[in-house]
Backbone atoms as SQL, in Angstrom:
CREATE TABLE atoms (id INTEGER PRIMARY KEY, chain TEXT, resi INTEGER, resn TEXT, atom TEXT, x REAL, y REAL, z REAL);
INSERT INTO atoms VALUES
  (1, 'A', 1, 'UNK', 'N', 101.992, 120.025, 117.029),
  (2, 'A', 1, 'UNK', 'CA', 101.277, 120.878, 118.338),
  (3, 'A', 1, 'UNK', 'C', 101.270, 122.186, 117.314),
  (4, 'A', 2, 'UNK', 'N', 99.572, 122.490, 117.917),
  (5, 'A', 2, 'UNK', 'CA', 99.380, 123.956, 117.158),
  (6, 'A', 2, 'UNK', 'C', 100.254, 124.926, 117.511),
  (7, 'A', 3, 'UNK', 'N', 99.944, 126.143, 117.120),
  (8, 'A', 3, 'UNK', 'CA', 100.659, 127.416, 117.866),
  (9, 'A', 3, 'UNK', 'C', 99.231, 128.282, 117.510),
  (10, 'A', 4, 'UNK', 'N', 99.277, 128.876, 118.988),
  (11, 'A', 4, 'UNK', 'CA', 98.498, 130.181, 119.455),
  (12, 'A', 4, 'UNK', 'C', 99.750, 131.280, 119.911),
  (13, 'A', 5, 'UNK', 'N', 99.697, 132.771, 119.468),
  (14, 'A', 5, 'UNK', 'CA', 100.779, 133.604, 119.607),
  (15, 'A', 5, 'UNK', 'C', 101.804, 132.589, 119.817),
  (16, 'A', 6, 'UNK', 'N', 102.546, 132.682, 120.834),
  (17, 'A', 6, 'UNK', 'CA', 103.745, 132.049, 121.688),
  (18, 'A', 6, 'UNK', 'C', 103.689, 130.905, 122.423),
  (19, 'A', 7, 'UNK', 'N', 102.533, 130.106, 122.381),
  (20, 'A', 7, 'UNK', 'CA', 102.105, 129.232, 123.167),
  (21, 'A', 7, 'UNK', 'C', 101.917, 128.244, 122.678),
  (22, 'A', 8, 'UNK', 'N', 102.876, 126.822, 122.571),
  (23, 'A', 8, 'UNK', 'CA', 102.738, 125.709, 121.774),
  (24, 'A', 8, 'UNK', 'C', 101.405, 125.215, 122.835),
  (25, 'A', 9, 'UNK', 'N', 100.555, 124.248, 121.899),
  (26, 'A', 9, 'UNK', 'CA', 99.218, 123.804, 122.359),
  (27, 'A', 9, 'UNK', 'C', 99.565, 122.586, 122.328),
  (28, 'A', 10, 'UNK', 'N', 99.287, 121.404, 123.071),
  (29, 'A', 10, 'UNK', 'CA', 98.992, 119.900, 122.853),
  (30, 'A', 10, 'UNK', 'C', 97.706, 119.427, 123.720),
  (31, 'A', 11, 'UNK', 'N', 97.277, 118.367, 122.639),
  (32, 'A', 11, 'UNK', 'CA', 96.041, 118.128, 123.625),
  (33, 'A', 11, 'UNK', 'C', 96.095, 116.467, 123.592),
  (34, 'A', 12, 'UNK', 'N', 95.810, 115.478, 124.844),
  (35, 'A', 12, 'UNK', 'CA', 96.084, 114.019, 125.245),
  (36, 'A', 12, 'UNK', 'C', 97.747, 114.007, 124.538),
  (37, 'A', 13, 'UNK', 'N', 97.709, 112.284, 123.905),
  (38, 'A', 13, 'UNK', 'CA', 98.899, 112.157, 123.048),
  (39, 'A', 13, 'UNK', 'C', 98.659, 112.265, 121.913),
  (40, 'A', 14, 'UNK', 'N', 99.590, 113.364, 121.648),
  (41, 'A', 14, 'UNK', 'CA', 99.759, 113.373, 120.458),
  (42, 'A', 14, 'UNK', 'C', 98.766, 114.571, 119.269),
  (43, 'A', 15, 'UNK', 'N', 97.886, 114.860, 120.081),
  (44, 'A', 15, 'UNK', 'CA', 96.843, 115.763, 119.612),
  (45, 'A', 15, 'UNK', 'C', 97.313, 117.321, 119.772),
  (46, 'A', 16, 'UNK', 'N', 96.744, 118.036, 118.799),
  (47, 'A', 16, 'UNK', 'CA', 97.136, 119.765, 119.082),
  (48, 'A', 16, 'UNK', 'C', 95.660, 120.125, 118.915),
  (49, 'A', 17, 'UNK', 'N', 95.633, 121.538, 119.103),
  (50, 'A', 17, 'UNK', 'CA', 94.845, 121.963, 118.819),
  (51, 'A', 17, 'UNK', 'C', 94.681, 123.970, 119.254),
  (52, 'A', 18, 'UNK', 'N', 93.688, 124.590, 119.228),
  (53, 'A', 18, 'UNK', 'CA', 93.439, 125.500, 119.413),
  (54, 'A', 18, 'UNK', 'C', 93.422, 126.238, 120.761),
  (55, 'A', 19, 'UNK', 'N', 93.843, 127.332, 121.447),
  (56, 'A', 19, 'UNK', 'CA', 93.581, 128.075, 122.496),
  (57, 'A', 19, 'UNK', 'C', 91.895, 128.511, 122.545),
  (58, 'A', 20, 'UNK', 'N', 91.026, 128.384, 121.312),
  (59, 'A', 20, 'UNK', 'CA', 89.894, 128.617, 121.707),
  (60, 'A', 20, 'UNK', 'C', 88.884, 127.715, 122.164),
  (61, 'A', 21, 'UNK', 'N', 89.390, 126.205, 122.016),
  (62, 'A', 21, 'UNK', 'CA', 89.036, 125.442, 122.611),
  (63, 'A', 21, 'UNK', 'C', 88.779, 124.958, 124.089),
  (64, 'A', 22, 'UNK', 'N', 89.937, 126.028, 124.952),
  (65, 'A', 22, 'UNK', 'CA', 89.978, 125.786, 126.065),
  (66, 'A', 22, 'UNK', 'C', 89.122, 126.647, 126.845),
  (67, 'A', 23, 'UNK', 'N', 88.730, 126.087, 128.132),
  (68, 'A', 23, 'UNK', 'CA', 87.598, 126.764, 128.777),
  (69, 'A', 23, 'UNK', 'C', 87.820, 126.501, 130.421),
  (70, 'A', 24, 'UNK', 'N', 87.183, 127.234, 131.268),
  (71, 'A', 24, 'UNK', 'CA', 87.145, 126.570, 132.780),
  (72, 'A', 24, 'UNK', 'C', 87.189, 125.477, 132.952),
  (73, 'A', 25, 'UNK', 'N', 87.661, 124.703, 133.691),
  (74, 'A', 25, 'UNK', 'CA', 88.008, 123.306, 134.461),
  (75, 'A', 25, 'UNK', 'C', 88.806, 122.380, 133.400),
  (76, 'A', 26, 'UNK', 'N', 89.330, 122.648, 132.365),
  (77, 'A', 26, 'UNK', 'CA', 89.981, 121.706, 131.638),
  (78, 'A', 26, 'UNK', 'C', 91.571, 121.776, 132.465),
  (79, 'A', 27, 'UNK', 'N', 92.174, 120.497, 132.449),
  (80, 'A', 27, 'UNK', 'CA', 93.169, 120.257, 132.738),
  (81, 'A', 27, 'UNK', 'C', 94.293, 120.632, 132.062),
  (82, 'A', 28, 'UNK', 'N', 95.170, 121.224, 132.920),
  (83, 'A', 28, 'UNK', 'CA', 96.407, 121.414, 131.667),
  (84, 'A', 28, 'UNK', 'C', 97.777, 121.418, 132.634),
  (85, 'A', 29, 'UNK', 'N', 98.701, 121.303, 131.967),
  (86, 'A', 29, 'UNK', 'CA', 100.022, 121.163, 132.427),
  (87, 'A', 29, 'UNK', 'C', 101.095, 122.244, 131.613),
  (88, 'A', 30, 'UNK', 'N', 101.615, 123.100, 131.983),
  (89, 'A', 30, 'UNK', 'CA', 102.051, 123.953, 131.600),
  (90, 'A', 30, 'UNK', 'C', 103.653, 123.840, 131.901),
  (91, 'A', 31, 'UNK', 'N', 104.786, 124.444, 130.732),
  (92, 'A', 31, 'UNK', 'CA', 105.933, 124.823, 131.079),
  (93, 'A', 31, 'UNK', 'C', 106.328, 126.459, 131.136),
  (94, 'A', 32, 'UNK', 'N', 106.455, 126.717, 132.366),
  (95, 'A', 32, 'UNK', 'CA', 106.727, 128.226, 132.050),
  (96, 'A', 32, 'UNK', 'C', 108.019, 128.778, 132.347),
  (97, 'A', 33, 'UNK', 'N', 108.337, 129.780, 131.458),
  (98, 'A', 33, 'UNK', 'CA', 109.542, 130.733, 131.321),
  (99, 'A', 33, 'UNK', 'C', 110.107, 130.816, 132.194),
  (100, 'A', 34, 'UNK', 'N', 111.321, 130.926, 132.357),
  (101, 'A', 34, 'UNK', 'CA', 112.193, 131.464, 133.501),
  (102, 'A', 34, 'UNK', 'C', 112.412, 132.553, 133.917),
  (103, 'A', 35, 'UNK', 'N', 112.085, 133.519, 132.464),
  (104, 'A', 35, 'UNK', 'CA', 112.154, 135.033, 132.112),
  (105, 'A', 35, 'UNK', 'C', 111.415, 135.819, 132.833),
  (106, 'A', 36, 'UNK', 'N', 112.494, 136.851, 133.822),
  (107, 'A', 36, 'UNK', 'CA', 111.490, 137.644, 134.901),
  (108, 'A', 36, 'UNK', 'C', 110.526, 138.433, 133.972),
  (109, 'A', 37, 'UNK', 'N', 109.692, 138.657, 134.607),
  (110, 'A', 37, 'UNK', 'CA', 108.512, 139.569, 134.212),
  (111, 'A', 37, 'UNK', 'C', 107.723, 139.866, 135.237),
  (112, 'A', 38, 'UNK', 'N', 106.864, 140.739, 134.896),
  (113, 'A', 38, 'UNK', 'CA', 105.747, 141.124, 135.930),
  (114, 'A', 38, 'UNK', 'C', 104.368, 139.813, 135.911),
  (115, 'A', 39, 'UNK', 'N', 104.224, 138.831, 135.053),
  (116, 'A', 39, 'UNK', 'CA', 103.198, 137.647, 135.114),
  (117, 'A', 39, 'UNK', 'C', 104.138, 136.476, 134.541),
  (118, 'A', 40, 'UNK', 'N', 103.643, 135.189, 135.292),
  (119, 'A', 40, 'UNK', 'CA', 104.328, 134.440, 134.513),
  (120, 'A', 40, 'UNK', 'C', 104.263, 134.122, 132.914),
  (121, 'A', 41, 'UNK', 'N', 104.932, 133.438, 132.014),
  (122, 'A', 41, 'UNK', 'CA', 104.530, 133.328, 130.995),
  (123, 'A', 41, 'UNK', 'C', 104.750, 131.779, 130.435),
  (124, 'A', 42, 'UNK', 'N', 103.673, 131.066, 129.896),
  (125, 'A', 42, 'UNK', 'CA', 103.264, 129.771, 129.521),
  (126, 'A', 42, 'UNK', 'C', 104.357, 129.701, 128.290),
  (127, 'A', 43, 'UNK', 'N', 105.257, 128.830, 128.223),
  (128, 'A', 43, 'UNK', 'CA', 105.605, 128.540, 126.736),
  (129, 'A', 43, 'UNK', 'C', 105.317, 127.208, 126.134),
  (130, 'A', 44, 'UNK', 'N', 104.955, 126.404, 126.795),
  (131, 'A', 44, 'UNK', 'CA', 103.787, 125.288, 126.218),
  (132, 'A', 44, 'UNK', 'C', 103.015, 124.765, 127.158),
  (133, 'A', 45, 'UNK', 'N', 101.931, 124.609, 126.500),
  (134, 'A', 45, 'UNK', 'CA', 100.629, 123.504, 127.510),
  (135, 'A', 45, 'UNK', 'C', 100.064, 122.570, 127.130),
  (136, 'A', 46, 'UNK', 'N', 99.853, 121.696, 127.828),
  (137, 'A', 46, 'UNK', 'CA', 99.528, 120.247, 127.455),
  (138, 'A', 46, 'UNK', 'C', 98.109, 120.174, 128.131),
  (139, 'A', 47, 'UNK', 'N', 97.123, 119.958, 127.159),
  (140, 'A', 47, 'UNK', 'CA', 95.943, 119.981, 127.761),
  (141, 'A', 47, 'UNK', 'C', 95.302, 118.509, 128.178),
  (142, 'A', 48, 'UNK', 'N', 95.383, 117.647, 129.250),
  (143, 'A', 48, 'UNK', 'CA', 94.763, 116.584, 129.676),
  (144, 'A', 48, 'UNK', 'C', 93.440, 116.198, 128.778),
  (145, 'A', 49, 'UNK', 'N', 93.284, 115.076, 127.984),
  (146, 'A', 49, 'UNK', 'CA', 92.086, 114.883, 127.050),
  (147, 'A', 49, 'UNK', 'C', 91.317, 114.247, 127.964),
  (148, 'A', 50, 'UNK', 'N', 90.129, 113.832, 127.638),
  (149, 'A', 50, 'UNK', 'CA', 88.678, 113.052, 128.569),
  (150, 'A', 50, 'UNK', 'C', 88.629, 112.011, 127.268),
  (151, 'A', 51, 'UNK', 'N', 88.157, 111.182, 127.959),
  (152, 'A', 51, 'UNK', 'CA', 87.309, 110.068, 126.817),
  (153, 'A', 51, 'UNK', 'C', 85.932, 109.527, 127.447),
  (154, 'A', 52, 'UNK', 'N', 85.047, 109.398, 126.308),
  (155, 'A', 52, 'UNK', 'CA', 83.474, 108.714, 126.340),
  (156, 'A', 52, 'UNK', 'C', 84.093, 107.711, 125.690),
  (157, 'A', 53, 'UNK', 'N', 82.996, 106.392, 126.180),
  (158, 'A', 53, 'UNK', 'CA', 82.909, 105.188, 125.643),
  (159, 'A', 53, 'UNK', 'C', 81.661, 104.625, 125.674),
  (160, 'A', 54, 'UNK', 'N', 81.119, 104.234, 124.428),
  (161, 'A', 54, 'UNK', 'CA', 79.453, 103.371, 124.736),
  (162, 'A', 54, 'UNK', 'C', 79.343, 102.984, 122.999),
  (163, 'A', 55, 'UNK', 'N', 77.980, 102.882, 122.771),
  (164, 'A', 55, 'UNK', 'CA', 77.462, 102.436, 121.692),
  (165, 'A', 55, 'UNK', 'C', 76.613, 103.894, 120.678),
  (166, 'A', 56, 'UNK', 'N', 77.220, 103.762, 119.944),
  (167, 'A', 56, 'UNK', 'CA', 76.292, 104.607, 118.911),
  (168, 'A', 56, 'UNK', 'C', 74.983, 104.558, 118.790),
  (169, 'A', 57, 'UNK', 'N', 74.257, 105.393, 119.076),
  (170, 'A', 57, 'UNK', 'CA', 73.191, 105.479, 118.807),
  (171, 'A', 57, 'UNK', 'C', 72.359, 106.415, 117.449),
  (172, 'A', 58, 'UNK', 'N', 73.295, 107.376, 117.146),
  (173, 'A', 58, 'UNK', 'CA', 72.567, 108.242, 116.245),
  (174, 'A', 58, 'UNK', 'C', 73.746, 108.993, 115.182),
  (175, 'A', 59, 'UNK', 'N', 73.734, 109.442, 114.291),
  (176, 'A', 59, 'UNK', 'CA', 74.852, 109.824, 113.275),
  (177, 'A', 59, 'UNK', 'C', 74.473, 111.127, 112.496),
  (178, 'A', 60, 'UNK', 'N', 74.936, 112.129, 112.878),
  (179, 'A', 60, 'UNK', 'CA', 74.515, 113.163, 112.210),
  (180, 'A', 60, 'UNK', 'C', 75.606, 113.718, 111.037),
  (181, 'A', 61, 'UNK', 'N', 75.858, 113.216, 110.078),
  (182, 'A', 61, 'UNK', 'CA', 77.228, 113.314, 109.051),
  (183, 'A', 61, 'UNK', 'C', 77.674, 114.533, 108.734),
  (184, 'A', 62, 'UNK', 'N', 76.412, 115.815, 108.382),
  (185, 'A', 62, 'UNK', 'CA', 77.078, 117.118, 108.139),
  (186, 'A', 62, 'UNK', 'C', 77.861, 117.572, 109.153),
  (187, 'A', 63, 'UNK', 'N', 77.287, 117.494, 110.413),
  (188, 'A', 63, 'UNK', 'CA', 77.908, 118.100, 111.749),
  (189, 'A', 63, 'UNK', 'C', 79.062, 117.201, 112.205),
  (190, 'A', 64, 'UNK', 'N', 79.256, 115.811, 111.475),
  (191, 'A', 64, 'UNK', 'CA', 79.780, 115.034, 112.043),
  (192, 'A', 64, 'UNK', 'C', 80.051, 114.966, 113.571),
  (193, 'A', 65, 'UNK', 'N', 78.662, 114.611, 113.923),
  (194, 'A', 65, 'UNK', 'CA', 78.341, 114.450, 115.378),
  (195, 'A', 65, 'UNK', 'C', 77.888, 113.039, 115.544),
  (196, 'A', 66, 'UNK', 'N', 78.121, 112.738, 116.926),
  (197, 'A', 66, 'UNK', 'CA', 77.543, 111.161, 117.005),
  (198, 'A', 66, 'UNK', 'C', 76.966, 111.484, 118.416),
  (199, 'A', 67, 'UNK', 'N', 75.764, 110.571, 118.599),
  (200, 'A', 67, 'UNK', 'CA', 75.216, 110.323, 119.574),
  (201, 'A', 67, 'UNK', 'C', 75.562, 108.698, 120.614),
  (202, 'A', 68, 'UNK', 'N', 76.196, 109.110, 121.475),
  (203, 'A', 68, 'UNK', 'CA', 76.834, 107.872, 122.183),
  (204, 'A', 68, 'UNK', 'C', 76.323, 107.765, 123.399),
  (205, 'A', 69, 'UNK', 'N', 75.306, 106.991, 123.388),
  (206, 'A', 69, 'UNK', 'CA', 74.732, 106.618, 124.898),
  (207, 'A', 69, 'UNK', 'C', 73.783, 107.629, 125.501),
  (208, 'A', 70, 'UNK', 'N', 73.473, 108.359, 124.550),
  (209, 'A', 70, 'UNK', 'CA', 72.960, 110.113, 124.978),
  (210, 'A', 70, 'UNK', 'C', 73.653, 110.902, 125.509),
  (211, 'A', 71, 'UNK', 'N', 75.037, 111.181, 124.626),
  (212, 'A', 71, 'UNK', 'CA', 75.918, 112.103, 125.114),
  (213, 'A', 71, 'UNK', 'C', 76.416, 112.329, 123.547),
  (214, 'A', 72, 'UNK', 'N', 76.302, 113.798, 123.222),
  (215, 'A', 72, 'UNK', 'CA', 76.746, 113.855, 121.767),
  (216, 'A', 72, 'UNK', 'C', 78.130, 114.578, 121.734),
  (217, 'A', 73, 'UNK', 'N', 78.681, 113.910, 120.915),
  (218, 'A', 73, 'UNK', 'CA', 80.465, 113.928, 120.577),
  (219, 'A', 73, 'UNK', 'C', 80.384, 114.269, 119.300),
  (220, 'A', 74, 'UNK', 'N', 81.246, 115.655, 119.019),
  (221, 'A', 74, 'UNK', 'CA', 81.461, 116.355, 117.816),
  (222, 'A', 74, 'UNK', 'C', 82.979, 115.603, 117.579),
  (223, 'A', 75, 'UNK', 'N', 82.886, 115.008, 115.856),
  (224, 'A', 75, 'UNK', 'CA', 84.267, 114.596, 116.111),
  (225, 'A', 75, 'UNK', 'C', 85.122, 115.941, 114.772),
  (226, 'A', 76, 'UNK', 'N', 86.119, 115.948, 115.199),
  (227, 'A', 76, 'UNK', 'CA', 86.725, 116.950, 114.443),
  (228, 'A', 76, 'UNK', 'C', 87.031, 116.275, 112.965),
  (229, 'A', 77, 'UNK', 'N', 87.038, 117.524, 111.952),
  (230, 'A', 77, 'UNK', 'CA', 87.579, 117.085, 110.872),
  (231, 'A', 77, 'UNK', 'C', 88.957, 116.731, 110.329),
  (232, 'A', 78, 'UNK', 'N', 89.694, 116.715, 111.594),
  (233, 'A', 78, 'UNK', 'CA', 90.963, 116.297, 111.376),
  (234, 'A', 78, 'UNK', 'C', 91.478, 115.156, 112.523),
  (235, 'A', 79, 'UNK', 'N', 90.016, 114.550, 112.913),
  (236, 'A', 79, 'UNK', 'CA', 90.440, 113.671, 113.995),
  (237, 'A', 79, 'UNK', 'C', 90.830, 112.325, 113.501),
  (238, 'A', 80, 'UNK', 'N', 91.783, 111.722, 113.836),
  (239, 'A', 80, 'UNK', 'CA', 92.218, 110.462, 113.804),
  (240, 'A', 80, 'UNK', 'C', 90.887, 109.563, 113.983),
  (241, 'A', 81, 'UNK', 'N', 90.645, 108.401, 113.041),
  (242, 'A', 81, 'UNK', 'CA', 89.684, 107.786, 113.083),
  (243, 'A', 81, 'UNK', 'C', 90.386, 106.137, 113.460),
  (244, 'A', 82, 'UNK', 'N', 90.024, 105.734, 114.138),
  (245, 'A', 82, 'UNK', 'CA', 90.530, 104.175, 113.780),
  (246, 'A', 82, 'UNK', 'C', 89.569, 102.924, 113.862),
  (247, 'A', 83, 'UNK', 'N', 89.906, 101.992, 113.513),
  (248, 'A', 83, 'UNK', 'CA', 89.032, 100.747, 113.741),
  (249, 'A', 83, 'UNK', 'C', 89.865, 99.536, 114.389),
  (250, 'A', 84, 'UNK', 'N', 89.271, 99.402, 115.297),
  (251, 'A', 84, 'UNK', 'CA', 90.180, 98.353, 116.008),
  (252, 'A', 84, 'UNK', 'C', 89.110, 96.794, 116.243),
  (253, 'A', 85, 'UNK', 'N', 89.453, 96.051, 115.625),
  (254, 'A', 85, 'UNK', 'CA', 88.894, 94.983, 115.412),
  (255, 'A', 85, 'UNK', 'C', 89.443, 93.971, 116.840),
  (256, 'A', 86, 'UNK', 'N', 88.443, 93.578, 117.815),
  (257, 'A', 86, 'UNK', 'CA', 88.719, 93.125, 118.958),
  (258, 'A', 86, 'UNK', 'C', 89.257, 91.727, 118.583),
  (259, 'A', 87, 'UNK', 'N', 88.859, 90.685, 117.478),
  (260, 'A', 87, 'UNK', 'CA', 89.484, 89.434, 117.438),
  (261, 'A', 87, 'UNK', 'C', 91.079, 89.243, 116.944),
  (262, 'A', 88, 'UNK', 'N', 91.340, 89.980, 116.233),
  (263, 'A', 88, 'UNK', 'CA', 92.912, 90.382, 115.915),
  (264, 'A', 88, 'UNK', 'C', 93.496, 91.135, 116.670),
  (265, 'A', 89, 'UNK', 'N', 93.093, 92.060, 117.245),
  (266, 'A', 89, 'UNK', 'CA', 93.719, 92.941, 118.397),
  (267, 'A', 89, 'UNK', 'C', 94.282, 94.007, 117.331),
  (268, 'A', 90, 'UNK', 'N', 93.979, 94.347, 115.950),
  (269, 'A', 90, 'UNK', 'CA', 94.621, 94.752, 115.028),
  (270, 'A', 90, 'UNK', 'C', 94.011, 96.210, 114.962),
  (271, 'A', 91, 'UNK', 'N', 94.424, 97.352, 114.687),
  (272, 'A', 91, 'UNK', 'CA', 93.851, 98.866, 114.336),
  (273, 'A', 91, 'UNK', 'C', 94.515, 99.109, 112.916),
  (274, 'A', 92, 'UNK', 'N', 93.722, 99.997, 112.321),
  (275, 'A', 92, 'UNK', 'CA', 93.797, 100.216, 110.907),
  (276, 'A', 92, 'UNK', 'C', 92.955, 101.914, 110.815),
  (277, 'A', 93, 'UNK', 'N', 93.307, 103.011, 110.033),
  (278, 'A', 93, 'UNK', 'CA', 92.562, 104.198, 110.030),
  (279, 'A', 93, 'UNK', 'C', 91.950, 104.120, 109.278),
  (280, 'A', 94, 'UNK', 'N', 90.576, 104.954, 109.745),
  (281, 'A', 94, 'UNK', 'CA', 89.375, 104.678, 108.964),
  (282, 'A', 94, 'UNK', 'C', 88.879, 106.316, 108.523),
  (283, 'A', 95, 'UNK', 'N', 87.924, 106.262, 107.796),
  (284, 'A', 95, 'UNK', 'CA', 87.201, 107.680, 108.085),
  (285, 'A', 95, 'UNK', 'C', 86.124, 107.455, 108.827),
  (286, 'A', 96, 'UNK', 'N', 85.558, 108.855, 109.025),
  (287, 'A', 96, 'UNK', 'CA', 84.374, 109.105, 109.592),
  (288, 'A', 96, 'UNK', 'C', 83.086, 108.649, 109.111),
  (289, 'A', 97, 'UNK', 'N', 82.958, 108.361, 107.880),
  (290, 'A', 97, 'UNK', 'CA', 81.810, 107.591, 107.365),
  (291, 'A', 97, 'UNK', 'C', 81.778, 106.511, 107.978),
  (292, 'A', 98, 'UNK', 'N', 82.807, 105.501, 108.070),
  (293, 'A', 98, 'UNK', 'CA', 82.684, 104.123, 108.306),
  (294, 'A', 98, 'UNK', 'C', 82.026, 103.709, 109.821),
  (295, 'A', 99, 'UNK', 'N', 81.999, 105.069, 110.595),
  (296, 'A', 99, 'UNK', 'CA', 81.363, 104.522, 111.871),
  (297, 'A', 99, 'UNK', 'C', 79.743, 104.057, 111.641),
  (298, 'A', 100, 'UNK', 'N', 79.272, 103.179, 112.145),
  (299, 'A', 100, 'UNK', 'CA', 77.922, 102.979, 112.246),
  (300, 'A', 100, 'UNK', 'C', 77.234, 102.322, 113.183),
  (301, 'A', 101, 'UNK', 'N', 75.620, 102.880, 113.288),
  (302, 'A', 101, 'UNK', 'CA', 74.911, 102.918, 114.312),
  (303, 'A', 101, 'UNK', 'C', 75.197, 101.358, 115.153),
  (304, 'A', 102, 'UNK', 'N', 75.462, 101.501, 116.356),
  (305, 'A', 102, 'UNK', 'CA', 75.696, 100.295, 117.172),
  (306, 'A', 102, 'UNK', 'C', 76.893, 99.765, 117.164),
  (307, 'A', 103, 'UNK', 'N', 77.799, 100.608, 116.621),
  (308, 'A', 103, 'UNK', 'CA', 79.364, 100.520, 116.996),
  (309, 'A', 103, 'UNK', 'C', 79.673, 100.741, 118.171),
  (310, 'A', 104, 'UNK', 'N', 80.288, 99.820, 119.070),
  (311, 'A', 104, 'UNK', 'CA', 81.045, 100.347, 120.165),
  (312, 'A', 104, 'UNK', 'C', 82.145, 101.669, 119.867),
  (313, 'A', 105, 'UNK', 'N', 82.342, 102.390, 120.405),
  (314, 'A', 105, 'UNK', 'CA', 83.056, 103.597, 120.187),
  (315, 'A', 105, 'UNK', 'C', 83.629, 104.282, 121.365),
  (316, 'A', 106, 'UNK', 'N', 85.278, 104.488, 121.234),
  (317, 'A', 106, 'UNK', 'CA', 85.347, 105.178, 122.510),
  (318, 'A', 106, 'UNK', 'C', 86.431, 106.709, 121.632),
  (319, 'A', 107, 'UNK', 'N', 86.011, 108.273, 122.270),
  (320, 'A', 107, 'UNK', 'CA', 86.284, 109.071, 121.721),
  (321, 'A', 107, 'UNK', 'C', 87.426, 109.610, 122.837),
  (322, 'A', 108, 'UNK', 'N', 88.125, 110.357, 122.290),
  (323, 'A', 108, 'UNK', 'CA', 89.271, 111.338, 123.259),
  (324, 'A', 108, 'UNK', 'C', 89.333, 112.649, 122.334),
  (325, 'A', 109, 'UNK', 'N', 88.759, 113.526, 123.635),
  (326, 'A', 109, 'UNK', 'CA', 89.236, 114.992, 123.398),
  (327, 'A', 109, 'UNK', 'C', 89.043, 115.864, 124.247),
  (328, 'A', 110, 'UNK', 'N', 88.262, 117.008, 124.535),
  (329, 'A', 110, 'UNK', 'CA', 87.962, 117.762, 125.294),
  (330, 'A', 110, 'UNK', 'C', 86.375, 118.201, 125.441),
  (331, 'A', 111, 'UNK', 'N', 85.699, 118.419, 126.650),
  (332, 'A', 111, 'UNK', 'CA', 84.665, 118.901, 126.844),
  (333, 'A', 111, 'UNK', 'C', 84.456, 120.339, 126.118),
  (334, 'A', 112, 'UNK', 'N', 83.181, 120.251, 125.685),
  (335, 'A', 112, 'UNK', 'CA', 83.138, 121.359, 124.805),
  (336, 'A', 112, 'UNK', 'C', 83.069, 122.948, 126.073),
  (337, 'A', 113, 'UNK', 'N', 83.042, 123.841, 125.196),
  (338, 'A', 113, 'UNK', 'CA', 83.093, 125.316, 126.336),
  (339, 'A', 113, 'UNK', 'C', 81.458, 125.908, 126.200),
  (340, 'A', 114, 'UNK', 'N', 80.619, 125.882, 126.617),
  (341, 'A', 114, 'UNK', 'CA', 79.632, 126.115, 127.124),
  (342, 'A', 114, 'UNK', 'C', 78.285, 125.940, 125.505),
  (343, 'A', 115, 'UNK', 'N', 78.828, 124.774, 125.083),
  (344, 'A', 115, 'UNK', 'CA', 77.901, 124.395, 123.870),
  (345, 'A', 115, 'UNK', 'C', 76.690, 123.378, 124.442),
  (346, 'A', 116, 'UNK', 'N', 75.954, 124.108, 124.470),
  (347, 'A', 116, 'UNK', 'CA', 74.465, 123.302, 125.187),
  (348, 'A', 116, 'UNK', 'C', 74.052, 121.978, 124.744),
  (349, 'A', 117, 'UNK', 'N', 74.719, 121.358, 123.505),
  (350, 'A', 117, 'UNK', 'CA', 74.263, 120.191, 122.331),
  (351, 'A', 117, 'UNK', 'C', 75.446, 119.104, 122.920),
  (352, 'A', 118, 'UNK', 'N', 76.615, 119.764, 122.712),
  (353, 'A', 118, 'UNK', 'CA', 77.595, 118.666, 122.459),
  (354, 'A', 118, 'UNK', 'C', 78.351, 118.885, 123.523),
  (355, 'A', 119, 'UNK', 'N', 79.238, 117.412, 123.975),
  (356, 'A', 119, 'UNK', 'CA', 79.410, 117.020, 125.580),
  (357, 'A', 119, 'UNK', 'C', 80.941, 116.802, 125.393),
  (358, 'A', 120, 'UNK', 'N', 81.579, 117.073, 124.080),
  (359, 'A', 120, 'UNK', 'CA', 82.926, 116.745, 123.930),
  (360, 'A', 120, 'UNK', 'C', 83.125, 116.681, 122.694),
  (361, 'A', 121, 'UNK', 'N', 84.314, 117.304, 122.095),
  (362, 'A', 121, 'UNK', 'CA', 85.204, 117.293, 121.060),
  (363, 'A', 121, 'UNK', 'C', 86.196, 116.615, 120.919),
  (364, 'A', 122, 'UNK', 'N', 85.560, 115.312, 119.734),
  (365, 'A', 122, 'UNK', 'CA', 86.793, 114.209, 119.827),
  (366, 'A', 122, 'UNK', 'C', 87.782, 114.724, 118.541),
  (367, 'A', 123, 'UNK', 'N', 89.485, 114.282, 119.153),
  (368, 'A', 123, 'UNK', 'CA', 90.239, 114.462, 118.318),
  (369, 'A', 123, 'UNK', 'C', 90.950, 112.980, 118.038),
  (370, 'A', 124, 'UNK', 'N', 90.605, 112.109, 118.953),
  (371, 'A', 124, 'UNK', 'CA', 90.794, 110.495, 118.067),
  (372, 'A', 124, 'UNK', 'C', 89.337, 109.874, 118.481),
  (373, 'A', 125, 'UNK', 'N', 88.906, 108.766, 117.560),
  (374, 'A', 125, 'UNK', 'CA', 87.793, 108.036, 117.665),
  (375, 'A', 125, 'UNK', 'C', 88.545, 106.444, 117.652),
  (376, 'A', 126, 'UNK', 'N', 88.199, 105.633, 118.166),
  (377, 'A', 126, 'UNK', 'CA', 88.136, 104.455, 118.045),
  (378, 'A', 126, 'UNK', 'C', 87.093, 103.662, 118.131),
  (379, 'A', 127, 'UNK', 'N', 86.613, 102.805, 116.725),
  (380, 'A', 127, 'UNK', 'CA', 85.744, 102.392, 116.634),
  (381, 'A', 127, 'UNK', 'C', 86.373, 100.745, 117.121),
  (382, 'A', 128, 'UNK', 'N', 85.237, 99.958, 118.102),
  (383, 'A', 128, 'UNK', 'CA', 85.613, 98.672, 118.445),
  (384, 'A', 128, 'UNK', 'C', 84.801, 97.473, 117.687),
  (385, 'A', 129, 'UNK', 'N', 84.911, 96.826, 117.147),
  (386, 'A', 129, 'UNK', 'CA', 84.486, 95.900, 116.314),
  (387, 'A', 129, 'UNK', 'C', 84.975, 94.559, 117.095),
  (388, 'A', 130, 'UNK', 'N', 84.143, 93.770, 117.034),
  (389, 'A', 130, 'UNK', 'CA', 84.323, 92.024, 117.364),
  (390, 'A', 130, 'UNK', 'C', 84.507, 91.108, 116.271);
């Protein structure tokens, strides 16, 4: 989990991130301190990830940006990239560079906060190949 101040942040299953990625509309579960005080204090916050699935139509390598059926997904530099071989049902770690145009892909992350171009910041990306 990442740490921002005194709040531990987790995103999805096993991901972590910064409070700067959080904005209105994100779903969150929080563990609240039982210490008395004027305002409740969150000890831990778990932000529920969202997913996007489709076919890669464009790749912008320097920005780590994918266009997936018209939606822009920014793949974080620390994101986990997996390849799933459907024929054998096996998964293995891969690099962002192994993503190709025409690949079926599923990305997990958070919707962006006010970015007019990018729809999702991805922390886990799965390339589905037959």
